[in-house]
Residue, then its C-alpha position, 0 to 999 in steps of 0.5 A: m500500500l505504501g508503494a501505491e501511495m508513493l507512486h501517486v505522490n510522485l505522479m502528482e509531483l511530476p507537473e510541479a517538477a516540470l514547472a520548477r525546472n522549466t524543461l518543457g522547451d520552446r515547443w510548449d512556449g510558443l503554444l502557450q504564448r499564442a494562447a495567452w494572446l488569445a486570452r487577452l484578445r478574447p476575455d469573454l472566453g474565460l481562458p486561464e492566463g499566464e502561469a494558470l494556463r501553463r500549469a493547467t496544460v502541464c497537468k493535463a499533459a502529465l496524466g498517465l505519464r510516469t517520468l519527467k522525460e516522458l512529460e518533456a517529450a509529450d505533445g503539449g499541443s494536445a494538452l493545450r487544445s484540451v484545456l482551451g476547448s474547441e472554440a478557442v482552438r479554432l480561434l487560436e489557429a485562425w487568429l494567431p498562426e504560428t507562421v505567415v508566408l512571405k515570398g513563398r517562405r514560412v516565417r515564424i511569428d514570435y509571440g513572446g514579447e509585448a507584441p507579436v514580432l515578425a522578423s524577416r528580410l526587408q526584401d520579403f516585404f517588397g510589394m506589400k502596402e501594409a504590415p500584416r495584422l492578426a486576429e482579424g485586424r485587431l492585432p498589429l505585427v511588429l515588423h523587424l525588417l532585416a538586412p541581408n546580414q540578418r540584422a534589423v534595419q528598421v522595427t515598425t508596425d507602420l510599413a506604409g510609413f516606412w516605405q514613404r519615409a525611412y526606406r528612401e534614406l536607407r536604400p542608398q546605404l543598403s545598395r552600397r553595402y549589399p550590391k548583390h541584392r535588389w533595392p528598387e526605388d519603388p518598393l511597392q512594385g518589388 
């Protein structure tokens, strides 16, 4: 009987150990960050936020598992979908995608900061008049417009304003520094 009690106690401690060690990794963080944004955008859904959401998801994922290693390998997405419910999952996928497609490439969105960030090469935005928005236009993406060296030359939510003002000043510098790349005078025709 004592062995069964010890096993039960240890299984109950599994989620706590995972939370304390923060060993669940980036796979879980991205999902939880997206869900946290959904909770902010739609408080009417009554979703748990922050640590409560993380704890509920980890506890759900730990059901039936025996070791921390099993929990680390578990599918956080299934556990999170179970915690959120079908309506919230539908909104999460529609409003807050993991990636967007720019010039045929999938680019991951970072939901971990004050606002969602999309970091991609400046050339990926040629031809775009406005910055992409999430959640049916409710949530602007912060764009990190990267030079060919993968460093941000501009951080903005106003792509149209960037094209009208800053790009004209940056274009000659970028052309000199990166002559193998195309820097059109009219980036909207890019």
